[in-house]
mmCIF file of the N, C-alpha and C atoms, coordinates in Angstrom:
data_MODEL
# 
_entry.id   MODEL 
# 
loop_
_atom_site.group_PDB 
_atom_site.id 
_atom_site.type_symbol 
_atom_site.label_atom_id 
_atom_site.label_alt_id 
_atom_site.label_comp_id 
_atom_site.label_asym_id 
_atom_site.label_entity_id 
_atom_site.label_seq_id 
_atom_site.pdbx_PDB_ins_code 
_atom_site.Cartn_x 
_atom_site.Cartn_y 
_atom_site.Cartn_z 
_atom_site.occupancy 
_atom_site.B_iso_or_equiv 
_atom_site.pdbx_formal_charge 
_atom_site.auth_seq_id 
_atom_site.auth_comp_id 
_atom_site.auth_asym_id 
_atom_site.auth_atom_id 
_atom_site.pdbx_PDB_model_num 
ATOM 1   N N  . MET A 1 1  ? 0.940   -1.179 -0.543 1.00 0.00 ? 1  MET A N  1 
ATOM 2   C CA . MET A 1 1  ? 0.087   0.047  0.076  1.00 0.00 ? 1  MET A CA 1 
ATOM 3   C C  . MET A 1 1  ? 0.828   1.274  -0.165 1.00 0.00 ? 1  MET A C  1 
ATOM 4   N N  . GLY A 1 2  ? 0.457   2.121  -0.682 1.00 0.00 ? 2  GLY A N  1 
ATOM 5   C CA . GLY A 1 2  ? 1.582   2.994  -1.085 1.00 0.00 ? 2  GLY A CA 1 
ATOM 6   C C  . GLY A 1 2  ? 1.122   4.389  -0.376 1.00 0.00 ? 2  GLY A C  1 
ATOM 7   N N  . PRO A 1 3  ? 1.623   5.585  -0.604 1.00 0.00 ? 3  PRO A N  1 
ATOM 8   C CA . PRO A 1 3  ? 1.636   6.834  0.344  1.00 0.00 ? 3  PRO A CA 1 
ATOM 9   C C  . PRO A 1 3  ? 0.033   7.265  -0.221 1.00 0.00 ? 3  PRO A C  1 
ATOM 10  N N  . LEU A 1 4  ? -0.895  8.095  0.668  1.00 0.00 ? 4  LEU A N  1 
ATOM 11  C CA . LEU A 1 4  ? -1.762  8.716  0.187  1.00 0.00 ? 4  LEU A CA 1 
ATOM 12  C C  . LEU A 1 4  ? -1.982  9.680  -0.684 1.00 0.00 ? 4  LEU A C  1 
ATOM 13  N N  . GLY A 1 5  ? -2.645  9.523  -1.583 1.00 0.00 ? 5  GLY A N  1 
ATOM 14  C CA . GLY A 1 5  ? -2.998  10.469 -2.903 1.00 0.00 ? 5  GLY A CA 1 
ATOM 15  C C  . GLY A 1 5  ? -3.976  11.725 -2.558 1.00 0.00 ? 5  GLY A C  1 
ATOM 16  N N  . TYR A 1 6  ? -3.729  12.648 -3.448 1.00 0.00 ? 6  TYR A N  1 
ATOM 17  C CA . TYR A 1 6  ? -4.512  13.785 -2.973 1.00 0.00 ? 6  TYR A CA 1 
ATOM 18  C C  . TYR A 1 6  ? -6.389  13.301 -2.910 1.00 0.00 ? 6  TYR A C  1 
ATOM 19  N N  . PRO A 1 7  ? -6.675  12.399 -4.221 1.00 0.00 ? 7  PRO A N  1 
ATOM 20  C CA . PRO A 1 7  ? -8.218  11.803 -4.104 1.00 0.00 ? 7  PRO A CA 1 
ATOM 21  C C  . PRO A 1 7  ? -8.609  11.248 -2.456 1.00 0.00 ? 7  PRO A C  1 
ATOM 22  N N  . GLU A 1 8  ? -7.661  10.517 -1.938 1.00 0.00 ? 8  GLU A N  1 
ATOM 23  C CA . GLU A 1 8  ? -7.750  9.933  -0.686 1.00 0.00 ? 8  GLU A CA 1 
ATOM 24  C C  . GLU A 1 8  ? -7.891  10.846 0.491  1.00 0.00 ? 8  GLU A C  1 
ATOM 25  N N  . MET A 1 9  ? -6.883  11.646 0.946  1.00 0.00 ? 9  MET A N  1 
ATOM 26  C CA . MET A 1 9  ? -7.203  12.950 1.521  1.00 0.00 ? 9  MET A CA 1 
ATOM 27  C C  . MET A 1 9  ? -8.232  13.383 1.533  1.00 0.00 ? 9  MET A C  1 
ATOM 28  N N  . VAL A 1 10 ? -8.826  13.852 0.146  1.00 0.00 ? 10 VAL A N  1 
ATOM 29  C CA . VAL A 1 10 ? -10.403 14.577 0.446  1.00 0.00 ? 10 VAL A CA 1 
ATOM 30  C C  . VAL A 1 10 ? -11.002 13.629 0.569  1.00 0.00 ? 10 VAL A C  1 
ATOM 31  N N  . VAL A 1 11 ? -11.357 12.289 0.446  1.00 0.00 ? 11 VAL A N  1 
ATOM 32  C CA . VAL A 1 11 ? -12.626 11.639 0.811  1.00 0.00 ? 11 VAL A CA 1 
ATOM 33  C C  . VAL A 1 11 ? -12.277 11.316 2.786  1.00 0.00 ? 11 VAL A C  1 
ATOM 34  N N  . ILE A 1 12 ? -11.230 11.219 2.844  1.00 0.00 ? 12 ILE A N  1 
ATOM 35  C CA . ILE A 1 12 ? -10.939 11.239 4.491  1.00 0.00 ? 12 ILE A CA 1 
ATOM 36  C C  . ILE A 1 12 ? -11.337 12.655 5.176  1.00 0.00 ? 12 ILE A C  1 
ATOM 37  N N  . PHE A 1 13 ? -10.707 13.730 4.295  1.00 0.00 ? 13 PHE A N  1 
ATOM 38  C CA . PHE A 1 13 ? -11.395 14.751 5.097  1.00 0.00 ? 13 PHE A CA 1 
ATOM 39  C C  . PHE A 1 13 ? -13.197 15.346 5.138  1.00 0.00 ? 13 PHE A C  1 
ATOM 40  N N  . LEU A 1 14 ? -13.554 14.311 4.565  1.00 0.00 ? 14 LEU A N  1 
ATOM 41  C CA . LEU A 1 14 ? -14.965 14.555 4.012  1.00 0.00 ? 14 LEU A CA 1 
ATOM 42  C C  . LEU A 1 14 ? -15.540 13.772 5.122  1.00 0.00 ? 14 LEU A C  1 
ATOM 43  N N  . ILE A 1 15 ? -15.205 12.550 5.169  1.00 0.00 ? 15 ILE A N  1 
ATOM 44  C CA . ILE A 1 15 ? -15.478 11.714 6.329  1.00 0.00 ? 15 ILE A CA 1 
ATOM 45  C C  . ILE A 1 15 ? -15.160 12.267 7.671  1.00 0.00 ? 15 ILE A C  1 
ATOM 46  N N  . ILE A 1 16 ? -14.660 12.894 7.812  1.00 0.00 ? 16 ILE A N  1 
ATOM 47  C CA . ILE A 1 16 ? -14.234 13.419 8.963  1.00 0.00 ? 16 ILE A CA 1 
ATOM 48  C C  . ILE A 1 16 ? -14.750 14.391 9.575  1.00 0.00 ? 16 ILE A C  1 
ATOM 49  N N  . LEU A 1 17 ? -15.296 15.159 8.324  1.00 0.00 ? 17 LEU A N  1 
ATOM 50  C CA . LEU A 1 17 ? -16.247 16.292 8.585  1.00 0.00 ? 17 LEU A CA 1 
ATOM 51  C C  . LEU A 1 17 ? -17.726 16.156 8.762  1.00 0.00 ? 17 LEU A C  1 
ATOM 52  N N  . LEU A 1 18 ? -18.127 14.849 8.461  1.00 0.00 ? 18 LEU A N  1 
ATOM 53  C CA . LEU A 1 18 ? -19.116 14.389 8.442  1.00 0.00 ? 18 LEU A CA 1 
ATOM 54  C C  . LEU A 1 18 ? -19.288 13.657 9.930  1.00 0.00 ? 18 LEU A C  1 
ATOM 55  N N  . LEU A 1 19 ? -18.353 13.525 10.488 1.00 0.00 ? 19 LEU A N  1 
ATOM 56  C CA . LEU A 1 19 ? -18.337 12.441 11.771 1.00 0.00 ? 19 LEU A CA 1 
ATOM 57  C C  . LEU A 1 19 ? -18.320 13.782 12.729 1.00 0.00 ? 19 LEU A C  1 
ATOM 58  N N  . PHE A 1 20 ? -17.609 14.802 12.859 1.00 0.00 ? 20 PHE A N  1 
ATOM 59  C CA . PHE A 1 20 ? -17.702 15.882 13.789 1.00 0.00 ? 20 PHE A CA 1 
ATOM 60  C C  . PHE A 1 20 ? -18.132 17.011 13.557 1.00 0.00 ? 20 PHE A C  1 
ATOM 61  N N  . GLY A 1 21 ? -18.310 17.315 12.228 1.00 0.00 ? 21 GLY A N  1 
ATOM 62  C CA . GLY A 1 21 ? -19.062 18.729 12.236 1.00 0.00 ? 21 GLY A CA 1 
ATOM 63  C C  . GLY A 1 21 ? -17.988 20.016 11.704 1.00 0.00 ? 21 GLY A C  1 
ATOM 64  N N  . ALA A 1 22 ? -18.667 20.857 11.461 1.00 0.00 ? 22 ALA A N  1 
ATOM 65  C CA . ALA A 1 22 ? -17.742 22.100 10.762 1.00 0.00 ? 22 ALA A CA 1 
ATOM 66  C C  . ALA A 1 22 ? -17.400 22.764 11.773 1.00 0.00 ? 22 ALA A C  1 
ATOM 67  N N  . LYS A 1 23 ? -18.062 22.845 12.863 1.00 0.00 ? 23 LYS A N  1 
ATOM 68  C CA . LYS A 1 23 ? -18.006 23.629 14.592 1.00 0.00 ? 23 LYS A CA 1 
ATOM 69  C C  . LYS A 1 23 ? -16.527 22.935 14.899 1.00 0.00 ? 23 LYS A C  1 
ATOM 70  N N  . LYS A 1 24 ? -16.818 21.466 15.219 1.00 0.00 ? 24 LYS A N  1 
ATOM 71  C CA . LYS A 1 24 ? -15.274 20.928 16.083 1.00 0.00 ? 24 LYS A CA 1 
ATOM 72  C C  . LYS A 1 24 ? -14.293 20.572 15.260 1.00 0.00 ? 24 LYS A C  1 
ATOM 73  N N  . LEU A 1 25 ? -14.132 20.812 13.999 1.00 0.00 ? 25 LEU A N  1 
ATOM 74  C CA . LEU A 1 25 ? -12.577 20.473 13.192 1.00 0.00 ? 25 LEU A CA 1 
ATOM 75  C C  . LEU A 1 25 ? -11.358 21.493 13.823 1.00 0.00 ? 25 LEU A C  1 
ATOM 76  N N  . PRO A 1 26 ? -11.929 22.841 14.015 1.00 0.00 ? 26 PRO A N  1 
ATOM 77  C CA . PRO A 1 26 ? -10.802 23.777 14.457 1.00 0.00 ? 26 PRO A CA 1 
ATOM 78  C C  . PRO A 1 26 ? -10.388 23.287 15.482 1.00 0.00 ? 26 PRO A C  1 
ATOM 79  N N  . GLN A 1 27 ? -11.196 22.870 16.535 1.00 0.00 ? 27 GLN A N  1 
ATOM 80  C CA . GLN A 1 27 ? -10.715 22.047 18.102 1.00 0.00 ? 27 GLN A CA 1 
ATOM 81  C C  . GLN A 1 27 ? -10.190 20.897 17.651 1.00 0.00 ? 27 GLN A C  1 
ATOM 82  N N  . LEU A 1 28 ? -10.481 20.180 16.801 1.00 0.00 ? 28 LEU A N  1 
ATOM 83  C CA . LEU A 1 28 ? -9.953  18.618 16.586 1.00 0.00 ? 28 LEU A CA 1 
ATOM 84  C C  . LEU A 1 28 ? -8.351  18.909 16.071 1.00 0.00 ? 28 LEU A C  1 
ATOM 85  N N  . ALA A 1 29 ? -8.403  20.100 15.054 1.00 0.00 ? 29 ALA A N  1 
ATOM 86  C CA . ALA A 1 29 ? -7.205  20.264 14.498 1.00 0.00 ? 29 ALA A CA 1 
ATOM 87  C C  . ALA A 1 29 ? -6.041  20.281 15.569 1.00 0.00 ? 29 ALA A C  1 
ATOM 88  N N  . ARG A 1 30 ? -6.794  21.582 16.621 1.00 0.00 ? 30 ARG A N  1 
ATOM 89  C CA . ARG A 1 30 ? -5.699  22.176 17.631 1.00 0.00 ? 30 ARG A CA 1 
ATOM 90  C C  . ARG A 1 30 ? -5.287  21.000 18.656 1.00 0.00 ? 30 ARG A C  1 
ATOM 91  N N  . GLY A 1 31 ? -6.467  20.254 18.991 1.00 0.00 ? 31 GLY A N  1 
ATOM 92  C CA . GLY A 1 31 ? -5.750  19.621 19.823 1.00 0.00 ? 31 GLY A CA 1 
ATOM 93  C C  . GLY A 1 31 ? -4.646  18.325 19.077 1.00 0.00 ? 31 GLY A C  1 
ATOM 94  N N  . LEU A 1 32 ? -4.851  17.736 17.732 1.00 0.00 ? 32 LEU A N  1 
ATOM 95  C CA . LEU A 1 32 ? -4.081  17.143 17.328 1.00 0.00 ? 32 LEU A CA 1 
ATOM 96  C C  . LEU A 1 32 ? -2.560  17.724 16.861 1.00 0.00 ? 32 LEU A C  1 
ATOM 97  N N  . GLY A 1 33 ? -2.273  19.319 16.996 1.00 0.00 ? 33 GLY A N  1 
ATOM 98  C CA . GLY A 1 33 ? -1.247  19.883 16.705 1.00 0.00 ? 33 GLY A CA 1 
ATOM 99  C C  . GLY A 1 33 ? -0.816  19.633 18.106 1.00 0.00 ? 33 GLY A C  1 
ATOM 100 N N  . LYS A 1 34 ? -1.245  20.101 19.122 1.00 0.00 ? 34 LYS A N  1 
ATOM 101 C CA . LYS A 1 34 ? -0.772  19.873 20.607 1.00 0.00 ? 34 LYS A CA 1 
ATOM 102 C C  . LYS A 1 34 ? -0.294  18.372 20.668 1.00 0.00 ? 34 LYS A C  1 
ATOM 103 N N  . SER A 1 35 ? -1.028  17.297 20.309 1.00 0.00 ? 35 SER A N  1 
ATOM 104 C CA . SER A 1 35 ? -0.774  16.226 20.702 1.00 0.00 ? 35 SER A CA 1 
ATOM 105 C C  . SER A 1 35 ? 0.380   15.653 19.763 1.00 0.00 ? 35 SER A C  1 
ATOM 106 N N  . MET A 1 36 ? 0.731   16.092 18.287 1.00 0.00 ? 36 MET A N  1 
ATOM 107 C CA . MET A 1 36 ? 1.802   16.028 17.640 1.00 0.00 ? 36 MET A CA 1 
ATOM 108 C C  . MET A 1 36 ? 3.113   16.891 18.122 1.00 0.00 ? 36 MET A C  1 
ATOM 109 N N  . GLY A 1 37 ? 3.099   17.934 18.715 1.00 0.00 ? 37 GLY A N  1 
ATOM 110 C CA . GLY A 1 37 ? 3.730   18.649 19.500 1.00 0.00 ? 37 GLY A CA 1 
ATOM 111 C C  . GLY A 1 37 ? 4.670   18.334 20.511 1.00 0.00 ? 37 GLY A C  1 
ATOM 112 N N  . GLU A 1 38 ? 3.426   17.574 21.872 1.00 0.00 ? 38 GLU A N  1 
ATOM 113 C CA . GLU A 1 38 ? 4.129   16.897 22.954 1.00 0.00 ? 38 GLU A CA 1 
ATOM 114 C C  . GLU A 1 38 ? 4.855   15.247 22.435 1.00 0.00 ? 38 GLU A C  1 
ATOM 115 N N  . PHE A 1 39 ? 4.537   14.887 21.132 1.00 0.00 ? 39 PHE A N  1 
ATOM 116 C CA . PHE A 1 39 ? 4.964   13.742 20.994 1.00 0.00 ? 39 PHE A CA 1 
ATOM 117 C C  . PHE A 1 39 ? 6.470   14.011 20.385 1.00 0.00 ? 39 PHE A C  1 
ATOM 118 N N  . LYS A 1 40 ? 6.675   15.160 19.569 1.00 0.00 ? 40 LYS A N  1 
ATOM 119 C CA . LYS A 1 40 ? 8.219   15.581 19.201 1.00 0.00 ? 40 LYS A CA 1 
ATOM 120 C C  . LYS A 1 40 ? 9.130   15.741 20.447 1.00 0.00 ? 40 LYS A C  1 
ATOM 121 N N  . LYS A 1 41 ? 8.466   16.220 21.100 1.00 0.00 ? 41 LYS A N  1 
ATOM 122 C CA . LYS A 1 41 ? 8.969   17.209 22.393 1.00 0.00 ? 41 LYS A CA 1 
ATOM 123 C C  . LYS A 1 41 ? 9.874   15.831 23.136 1.00 0.00 ? 41 LYS A C  1 
ATOM 124 N N  . ALA A 1 42 ? 8.803   14.954 23.346 1.00 0.00 ? 42 ALA A N  1 
ATOM 125 C CA . ALA A 1 42 ? 8.877   13.366 24.367 1.00 0.00 ? 42 ALA A CA 1 
ATOM 126 C C  . ALA A 1 42 ? 10.114  12.542 23.639 1.00 0.00 ? 42 ALA A C  1 
ATOM 127 N N  . LYS A 1 43 ? 9.830   12.523 22.168 1.00 0.00 ? 43 LYS A N  1 
ATOM 128 C CA . LYS A 1 43 ? 10.652  11.868 21.389 1.00 0.00 ? 43 LYS A CA 1 
ATOM 129 C C  . LYS A 1 43 ? 12.261  12.706 21.495 1.00 0.00 ? 43 LYS A C  1 
ATOM 130 N N  . ASP A 1 44 ? 12.355  14.098 21.176 1.00 0.00 ? 44 ASP A N  1 
ATOM 131 C CA . ASP A 1 44 ? 13.644  14.312 21.737 1.00 0.00 ? 44 ASP A CA 1 
ATOM 132 C C  . ASP A 1 44 ? 14.279  14.492 22.700 1.00 0.00 ? 44 ASP A C  1 
ATOM 133 N N  . GLU A 1 45 ? 13.427  14.380 23.798 1.00 0.00 ? 45 GLU A N  1 
ATOM 134 C CA . GLU A 1 45 ? 13.960  14.307 25.084 1.00 0.00 ? 45 GLU A CA 1 
ATOM 135 C C  . GLU A 1 45 ? 14.359  12.654 25.417 1.00 0.00 ? 45 GLU A C  1 
ATOM 136 N N  . PHE A 1 46 ? 13.661  11.924 24.599 1.00 0.00 ? 46 PHE A N  1 
ATOM 137 C CA . PHE A 1 46 ? 14.395  10.421 24.779 1.00 0.00 ? 46 PHE A CA 1 
ATOM 138 C C  . PHE A 1 46 ? 15.603  10.352 24.057 1.00 0.00 ? 46 PHE A C  1 
ATOM 139 N N  . GLU A 1 47 ? 15.608  10.773 22.563 1.00 0.00 ? 47 GLU A N  1 
ATOM 140 C CA . GLU A 1 47 ? 16.890  10.629 22.123 1.00 0.00 ? 47 GLU A CA 1 
ATOM 141 C C  . GLU A 1 47 ? 18.070  11.497 22.832 1.00 0.00 ? 47 GLU A C  1 
ATOM 142 N N  . HIS A 1 48 ? 17.573  12.671 23.425 1.00 0.00 ? 48 HIS A N  1 
ATOM 143 C CA . HIS A 1 48 ? 18.979  13.133 24.126 1.00 0.00 ? 48 HIS A CA 1 
ATOM 144 C C  . HIS A 1 48 ? 19.221  12.277 25.244 1.00 0.00 ? 48 HIS A C  1 
ATOM 145 N N  . GLU A 1 49 ? 18.699  11.543 26.207 1.00 0.00 ? 49 GLU A N  1 
ATOM 146 C CA . GLU A 1 49 ? 18.788  10.843 27.021 1.00 0.00 ? 49 GLU A CA 1 
ATOM 147 C C  . GLU A 1 49 ? 19.842  9.511  26.906 1.00 0.00 ? 49 GLU A C  1 
ATOM 148 N N  . ILE A 1 50 ? 19.303  9.399  25.523 1.00 0.00 ? 50 ILE A N  1 
ATOM 149 C CA . ILE A 1 50 ? 19.933  7.774  24.985 1.00 0.00 ? 50 ILE A CA 1 
ATOM 150 C C  . ILE A 1 50 ? 21.337  7.952  24.547 1.00 0.00 ? 50 ILE A C  1 
ATOM 151 N N  . THR A 1 51 ? 21.405  9.657  23.521 1.00 0.00 ? 51 THR A N  1 
ATOM 152 C CA . THR A 1 51 ? 22.705  9.960  23.539 1.00 0.00 ? 51 THR A CA 1 
ATOM 153 C C  . THR A 1 51 ? 23.843  10.282 24.523 1.00 0.00 ? 51 THR A C  1 
ATOM 154 N N  . ARG A 1 52 ? 23.478  10.820 25.547 1.00 0.00 ? 52 ARG A N  1 
ATOM 155 C CA . ARG A 1 52 ? 23.933  11.073 27.064 1.00 0.00 ? 52 ARG A CA 1 
ATOM 156 C C  . ARG A 1 52 ? 24.571  9.675  27.724 1.00 0.00 ? 52 ARG A C  1 
ATOM 157 N N  . ALA A 1 53 ? 23.463  8.687  27.899 1.00 0.00 ? 53 ALA A N  1 
ATOM 158 C CA . ALA A 1 53 ? 24.013  7.554  28.422 1.00 0.00 ? 53 ALA A CA 1 
ATOM 159 C C  . ALA A 1 53 ? 24.661  7.021  27.223 1.00 0.00 ? 53 ALA A C  1 
ATOM 160 N N  . GLU A 1 54 ? 25.117  6.954  26.542 1.00 0.00 ? 54 GLU A N  1 
ATOM 161 C CA . GLU A 1 54 ? 25.869  6.424  25.392 1.00 0.00 ? 54 GLU A CA 1 
ATOM 162 C C  . GLU A 1 54 ? 27.075  7.203  25.376 1.00 0.00 ? 54 GLU A C  1 
ATOM 163 N N  . ASP A 1 55 ? 26.965  8.416  25.613 1.00 0.00 ? 55 ASP A N  1 
ATOM 164 C CA . ASP A 1 55 ? 28.292  9.106  25.811 1.00 0.00 ? 55 ASP A CA 1 
ATOM 165 C C  . ASP A 1 55 ? 28.911  8.899  27.248 1.00 0.00 ? 55 ASP A C  1 
ATOM 166 N N  . GLU A 1 56 ? 28.005  8.091  28.459 1.00 0.00 ? 56 GLU A N  1 
ATOM 167 C CA . GLU A 1 56 ? 28.701  8.401  29.623 1.00 0.00 ? 56 GLU A CA 1 
ATOM 168 C C  . GLU A 1 56 ? 29.022  6.758  29.706 1.00 0.00 ? 56 GLU A C  1 
ATOM 169 N N  . VAL A 1 57 ? 28.660  5.988  28.724 1.00 0.00 ? 57 VAL A N  1 
ATOM 170 C CA . VAL A 1 57 ? 29.442  4.453  28.742 1.00 0.00 ? 57 VAL A CA 1 
ATOM 171 C C  . VAL A 1 57 ? 30.424  4.412  28.102 1.00 0.00 ? 57 VAL A C  1 
ATOM 172 N N  . THR A 1 58 ? 30.498  5.581  27.079 1.00 0.00 ? 58 THR A N  1 
ATOM 173 C CA . THR A 1 58 ? 32.131  5.701  26.452 1.00 0.00 ? 58 THR A CA 1 
ATOM 174 C C  . THR A 1 58 ? 32.961  5.931  26.915 1.00 0.00 ? 58 THR A C  1 
ATOM 175 N N  . SER A 1 59 ? 32.703  7.195  27.365 1.00 0.00 ? 59 SER A N  1 
ATOM 176 C CA . SER A 1 59 ? 33.760  7.904  28.532 1.00 0.00 ? 59 SER A CA 1 
ATOM 177 C C  . SER A 1 59 ? 34.136  6.996  29.727 1.00 0.00 ? 59 SER A C  1 
ATOM 178 N N  . GLU A 1 60 ? 33.386  6.151  30.029 1.00 0.00 ? 60 GLU A N  1 
ATOM 179 C CA . GLU A 1 60 ? 34.032  5.197  31.203 1.00 0.00 ? 60 GLU A CA 1 
ATOM 180 C C  . GLU A 1 60 ? 34.677  4.032  31.214 1.00 0.00 ? 60 GLU A C  1 
ATOM 181 N N  . SER A 1 61 ? 34.142  3.550  29.466 1.00 0.00 ? 61 SER A N  1 
ATOM 182 C CA . SER A 1 61 ? 35.173  2.354  28.667 1.00 0.00 ? 61 SER A CA 1 
ATOM 183 C C  . SER A 1 61 ? 35.969  2.590  28.490 1.00 0.00 ? 61 SER A C  1 
ATOM 184 N N  . THR A 1 62 ? 36.896  3.941  27.945 1.00 0.00 ? 62 THR A N  1 
ATOM 185 C CA . THR A 1 62 ? 37.835  3.998  27.287 1.00 0.00 ? 62 THR A CA 1 
ATOM 186 C C  . THR A 1 62 ? 39.157  4.580  28.332 1.00 0.00 ? 62 THR A C  1 
ATOM 187 N N  . PRO A 1 63 ? 39.792  3.655  28.215 1.00 0.00 ? 63 PRO A N  1 
ATOM 188 C CA . PRO A 1 63 ? 41.088  3.733  28.954 1.00 0.00 ? 63 PRO A CA 1 
ATOM 189 C C  . PRO A 1 63 ? 41.806  5.125  29.240 1.00 0.00 ? 63 PRO A C  1 
ATOM 190 N N  . LYS A 1 64 ? 42.133  5.721  30.272 1.00 0.00 ? 64 LYS A N  1 
ATOM 191 C CA . LYS A 1 64 ? 43.011  6.590  30.214 1.00 0.00 ? 64 LYS A CA 1 
ATOM 192 C C  . LYS A 1 64 ? 44.686  6.233  30.238 1.00 0.00 ? 64 LYS A C  1 
ATOM 193 N N  . THR A 1 65 ? 45.120  7.279  29.040 1.00 0.00 ? 65 THR A N  1 
ATOM 194 C CA . THR A 1 65 ? 46.348  6.810  28.762 1.00 0.00 ? 65 THR A CA 1 
ATOM 195 C C  . THR A 1 65 ? 47.107  7.586  29.585 1.00 0.00 ? 65 THR A C  1 
ATOM 196 N N  . SER A 1 66 ? 48.132  6.937  29.881 1.00 0.00 ? 66 SER A N  1 
ATOM 197 C CA . SER A 1 66 ? 49.602  7.437  30.524 1.00 0.00 ? 66 SER A CA 1 
ATOM 198 C C  . SER A 1 66 ? 50.506  7.936  30.108 1.00 0.00 ? 66 SER A C  1 
ATOM 199 N N  . THR A 1 67 ? 51.231  8.713  30.347 1.00 0.00 ? 67 THR A N  1 
ATOM 200 C CA . THR A 1 67 ? 52.689  9.060  29.819 1.00 0.00 ? 67 THR A CA 1 
ATOM 201 C C  . THR A 1 67 ? 53.560  8.029  29.429 1.00 0.00 ? 67 THR A C  1 
ATOM 202 N N  . SER A 1 68 ? 54.646  7.997  28.681 1.00 0.00 ? 68 SER A N  1 
ATOM 203 C CA . SER A 1 68 ? 55.318  7.551  28.462 1.00 0.00 ? 68 SER A CA 1 
ATOM 204 C C  . SER A 1 68 ? 56.491  7.324  29.823 1.00 0.00 ? 68 SER A C  1 
ATOM 205 N N  . GLU A 1 69 ? 56.624  8.279  30.681 1.00 0.00 ? 69 GLU A N  1 
ATOM 206 C CA . GLU A 1 69 ? 57.659  8.273  31.779 1.00 0.00 ? 69 GLU A CA 1 
ATOM 207 C C  . GLU A 1 69 ? 56.836  7.374  32.809 1.00 0.00 ? 69 GLU A C  1 
ATOM 208 N N  . GLU A 1 70 ? 55.823  7.327  33.103 1.00 0.00 ? 70 GLU A N  1 
ATOM 209 C CA . GLU A 1 70 ? 54.899  6.486  34.056 1.00 0.00 ? 70 GLU A CA 1 
ATOM 210 C C  . GLU A 1 70 ? 55.097  5.359  33.789 1.00 0.00 ? 70 GLU A C  1 
ATOM 211 N N  . SER A 1 71 ? 55.087  4.902  32.623 1.00 0.00 ? 71 SER A N  1 
ATOM 212 C CA . SER A 1 71 ? 55.099  3.795  32.574 1.00 0.00 ? 71 SER A CA 1 
ATOM 213 C C  . SER A 1 71 ? 56.458  2.799  32.331 1.00 0.00 ? 71 SER A C  1 
ATOM 214 N N  . LYS A 1 72 ? 57.039  3.620  32.264 1.00 0.00 ? 72 LYS A N  1 
ATOM 215 C CA . LYS A 1 72 ? 58.751  2.798  32.501 1.00 0.00 ? 72 LYS A CA 1 
ATOM 216 C C  . LYS A 1 72 ? 58.839  2.856  33.578 1.00 0.00 ? 72 LYS A C  1 
ATOM 217 N N  . PRO A 1 73 ? 59.836  1.437  33.970 1.00 0.00 ? 73 PRO A N  1 
ATOM 218 C CA . PRO A 1 73 ? 60.163  1.676  35.321 1.00 0.00 ? 73 PRO A CA 1 
ATOM 219 C C  . PRO A 1 73 ? 61.329  2.400  35.714 1.00 0.00 ? 73 PRO A C  1 
ATOM 220 N N  . ARG A 1 74 ? 61.739  2.937  36.819 1.00 0.00 ? 74 ARG A N  1 
ATOM 221 C CA . ARG A 1 74 ? 62.549  3.629  37.183 1.00 0.00 ? 74 ARG A CA 1 
ATOM 222 C C  . ARG A 1 74 ? 63.862  2.798  37.873 1.00 0.00 ? 74 ARG A C  1 
ATOM 223 N N  . GLU A 1 75 ? 64.953  3.299  37.010 1.00 0.00 ? 75 GLU A N  1 
ATOM 224 C CA . GLU A 1 75 ? 66.330  2.666  37.108 1.00 0.00 ? 75 GLU A CA 1 
ATOM 225 C C  . GLU A 1 75 ? 66.953  3.462  38.209 1.00 0.00 ? 75 GLU A C  1 
ATOM 226 N N  . GLU A 1 76 ? 67.387  2.309  39.373 1.00 0.00 ? 76 GLU A N  1 
ATOM 227 C CA . GLU A 1 76 ? 67.964  2.859  40.212 1.00 0.00 ? 76 GLU A CA 1 
ATOM 228 C C  . GLU A 1 76 ? 69.656  3.454  40.135 1.00 0.00 ? 76 GLU A C  1 
ATOM 229 N N  . GLU A 1 77 ? 69.873  4.621  40.771 1.00 0.00 ? 77 GLU A N  1 
ATOM 230 C CA . GLU A 1 77 ? 71.121  5.451  40.378 1.00 0.00 ? 77 GLU A CA 1 
ATOM 231 C C  . GLU A 1 77 ? 72.090  4.564  41.379 1.00 0.00 ? 77 GLU A C  1 
ATOM 232 N N  . SER A 1 78 ? 73.184  4.132  40.659 1.00 0.00 ? 78 SER A N  1 
ATOM 233 C CA . SER A 1 78 ? 74.295  3.913  41.276 1.00 0.00 ? 78 SER A CA 1 
ATOM 234 C C  . SER A 1 78 ? 75.098  4.701  42.273 1.00 0.00 ? 78 SER A C  1 
# 
């Protein structure tokens, strides 16, 4: 099943118009817009938390490199 075309959108709009009436359509559209905004906000927050957690795990698992002098054993002076 492909994407909806213009004729299908018109039919869907007419069915919604018949079900809810002309007076309720702006209220319905406003509620739908608010819902979409809340959904997008929640999705962005979720993605941010996943990225932050991933960065934490990456930074914890990366071994700290030491300088070459620290890794060499010290020779005793005679």
